[in-house]
Residue, then its C-alpha position, 0 to 999 in steps of 0.5 A: m300732479k300733487m300741488k301744495l300751497n306754502e302755509n306761510y301765505v294766506l288769502k285775505t280780502v282787503a277792501g273787497t280785493p283778494v290778497v295773499v299775505p305772507v306770515g311767519e318766515a315768508v315775511k322775509n321773502i316778500k314785503g307787503m301783499i300780493t293782489l290777485n285778480g278773479p281767476a287767480e283767486v279761483i286758482w288759489k281757492a282750488l289749490e287750498q282745496g287740494e285740486d289738481f291741475e285738471e280739476i282747476v282747468a275744469r273749474l276755470k272752464s266753468e267760470y270763464d268763457a275762454p278757450e281751454d288752451v288759453l286757460r291751461n297756459d295761463l294756469t301754468a304761468f300762474l303756478d310757475k310764478l307761485e313756485s318761483y316765489k316758493i309759495l307753491e310746492k309741486 
């Protein structure tokens, strides 16, 4: 499945914390920044590199000691949330 991040959202680090900042037209949709936790930052960076769902699952498996089904469910939930905010296009 081809996934693409909306170019109007950029990942920045503020005071050591990864945050997604809306720019341009996206400022109308989201006020402020979205703070990401560690796994969410890993997923965001993977999406920036054009990785697909299975590649992201593999990346998460290599970085986190969690059952694969949990990683898949959490990844799906995060991607769905990004899509609902129009940050991700599937």
